[in-house]
C-alpha positions, 0 to 999 in steps of 0.5 A: 794149627787146630786149637787144642781142647780148653784147659778146663777139660785137662787135669791140673797137673800133667807131670810131676812132682819130681824131687830134685835138689833137697837140702835142710833149708832148700827144696827144689821140685819140678812139675808141669801144669795144664795152666799156671797153678796157684800152689802151696807146699805142705811139709809134715816131718815125722815127730815135728810140726807141720808147715804150709808154704804158699808158693808165690813167684819168689818160690815158683817160676812158671815157664809157658811151653804151650797154650795148656802146658806150663813148667813150674820150677819150684825152689823154696828156701826155708827159714829153719832147717828141716830134720835130716835122716827123717821121713818127711811127708809132703803135699802140693796143693792146687787152688782153683779160682773158686778157692777149691783145693786139691792135693796129690791124692786127688790129682795124682793118686798113683804117686802114693804107696799103699797105706800112705796118705801122702808121698814122702821125702828124706833129707840126708847129709850122707851119700852112703846109699845111692841108687843109680842108672842110665839109658832108659829107652821106652821101646826097648823090649826089656822091663823098666828099671825105674819102675822096678826101683819103686818095688825096691823102695816100697818095703822101706818107705817108712824107714829113714835108715833104709831109704836111699839118699838119692837117685842118680840118673847118669845119662840118656834119660830120654832118647831124642835120637832113637824114637819109636814110630808110635811114640812119635805119633803120640808126641804129635798127638800130645803137642796138638792136645796141649797146644805146645808152641811151634817154631820156624825152621831153616835149612830144611825142606819144611819151613815150620813145625806144622809142616814138619808134622804133616810131611810124608817123611816125618815118620822113619824118613827124617833124613829126607827133610834135608835139601838134596844138596851135596853139601848136606851128605856129610850131615845126613851121614853124621847126624840124621842117617842113623849110622849103622853100628854093626860091631856094638849096637844099631842106632836109628835116627830116622825118627830123630826129634826136631822141634822143642815141642817134640822134645818137651812132649817126650819128657812128659810122656816118659815121666808121667802116665797122665799125658797118655790118658788125655790123648786118643790112641794113635792110628797107624799111618799108611806105611809099607809092610816093613814099616808096619811090622816095625810099628807093631813091634814098637807099639807092643813094647811101648804098651808095656812101658806105659803100664809101668809108668805110674810106678816110675813116676812114684819113684821120682816123687819119693827120691831126691833125683839128680841127673846129667846128660849123655849123648842120647839126651841130645843126639847120638855121638854128641860132640864126638869130635871137632869135625862132628861139632863143625858139621852139626853146628855149621848147619842151621837145621842140625844146630837147631835140633841140638839146641832144642834138645839142650833147651829141653834138657835145661828146663826138665833136667839141668835146672833142678841140679843147680838152679842158681846158675840158670837164672839169666838164661831162664829169664830169657827163655821165660820172656821168649815163650811168653809171647808167640805170633798168631800161629802160636809159633816162637820167635826164631831170632830169639830162639837162635840166640838162646841156643847160642847161649846154651851151647856156650854154657859151662856150668852143667856140672855140679857138686854136693858137699855131702859125706862123701862129696858127690861130684857130677861131671859134664863129659859132653860140652867141654871136650879136649879137641884134637886140632891136628886130627879133627876126625878123631874122638875128643877127650871127654873133658879138656885140661881146664875142666879137669883142673877144676875137678882136681880143685874140687877134690883137694883135701877130701878124704873120699869122693863119689864121681859121676862120669856118664862114660866109665873111666875104666871100661872093658878093655877089649871093647876099648881096644876095638874102639881104638882100632876102628878109630885109627881106621877112620870108623869112630862113628860106627862104634861109639868110640868114646872112652876116657883112655881114647885121648892121651891128654885127658887120660894122663891128666885124670890119672895124675889127679888120682895120684895127687898127694892132696886128692882123696884116698878112696874114690867111687866112680858111678857110670852108665852108657854101655848097656851092661853092668860091672864093678872093678877094684882099681889101684893106681901105681907109682904114687906116694899113697896108692889111691883106691878106686871103684869103677861101678857101672849100671846100664841100662835102666831100660836097655841091654847089650846084644846078649850073644855078642856081649858073652863073646866079648866078655869071654875074650876080655877075660882071656886077653886082659885078665889082671895078670895079662902081659897085654896090660903093659901095652895100654894105659893099664900098665899104671893100674891094677884092675880086678873085676868083681864077680856077679853072684849069679854068673853061670860061665865066669861072667865079669859083666852083667847084662840086664835092664835094671837099677844099680844100688851101692852102700858105702862105709864110713871111709867111702868104700863100697860095702855092697854093690847090687844091680836090681833086675827089672824083670823081677828076678833077685838082685845081682850082687858084685862080689870081691874076688878072694884076693880083694875080700 
């Protein structure tokens, strides 16, 4: 490895701060510095005294991830509570060895709104105003909904009553499995610039990360990194081949991220404009014409993404941001079936790829949701990354042991005891396997985790449930998925939905029917690359619970427009609320009425366009207003009740 530039030539902060879990007596923030930083947190609540806190190692854990890259996990417990429903300006002040201090206005002025001297936060005890979304693919041709959220927030930045209580990112915050060629080259340039740690590899034709980055197959041909043994064919097809999905979408895994450094560099590049500024423009490798044309198209989309990054970063610095993974944060169809798991985890190379993505998720996303449950694994990770060999590569045995620990981890889900209670589900790592049919899709949650969900819901009057995959989706698409699954093509259609597994579906419906679970549920979802809202009532229960399925997807991704138009139209004909076909599905126990996009032109029930969702709830936890803020800057789309529901 060529040694990177000395850190004195780098800015002190590379990414962040991102506001994570915020409570009156606890503030959790995420930041990446080019060196271990001496930090102070300044808090200036409106109408109250300011306070400054020096962040020693009891308040800030520093995890080295490279020679000049250090993740700062800031977790501050306060002696006295901060005021709620109040705008609180804050600053993170860096202190150099010579005593010179710099605040956010110095090292990240792009995080400040016009006329504001500092960024700000708000602590809310009510989750009655939520922004949410999923699926942010940098090289998609659409605009960035996360950047557009800043435009929505800016006019209300000083109004605590109008600011959202939180931003909920419902999955696919990064696409580790679908990476543009220019983005991969930028990742490699950033790895070099910051000296991100390398690693040793097993089960591939390359033995370490440096050899991977130099290999001719590193761009658009990563499936060729597996040895050409017949035993690897299934793995190539399921994991690296980028299985073609002509029915719904096309996914490419030919640039799938492999190393921990690659995934961590991706996080820096999608959350901050600063890393882009410290590396030279990437050059086009010597490709054939097909790949050169693809490179140029991807480069144009990435340039637009890069221009919007300052506003996206500003959104994350002003709103409490909670996150949960879906498949693309790790790999496409992650844990789809028992057979998928045995194939991926039975090979050292694919196991390492999944494990690296999960380790990066823990460091960059999972920790900030629920810091207290990660202390032990963070101790192991910090000890591991604090020592490398003479090639600046990490110890492989320790890496594999940490991956084993993360694959067995069962506390990725979390709960906020706000009003209403917010429950975020892990629908990826605790699945209900079909032991006799291992190729069939697993249930999204197993019986034990569903019973834990029921326990969290007992005696609550209302609840918000975040399920990355919609619990109640577009029925025609679910039927097509089911048909393809029975025909043996589950991998070709992303055949993952709650109704695909009878055990998980029936248990979930029985939870809704339980006499001690809430009467009102709001389910926030993403995943599908279109947006919709359903009013759902569960029949055959003493007190009929009312459910609202609200889906916002994607932040920067869209469904093929013409195909979605046809599927939406056919779904309206075949599975309208009064259709007898519903009686042959799980919907025989449900009454489902779609809300109507106010900008519909031909009777659409779904909305196709990148952006960010926002929902306001009334005192009973029922939706008062549902919007999809369109990233292209056109007026927001509102989902309106039909006349029978209004």
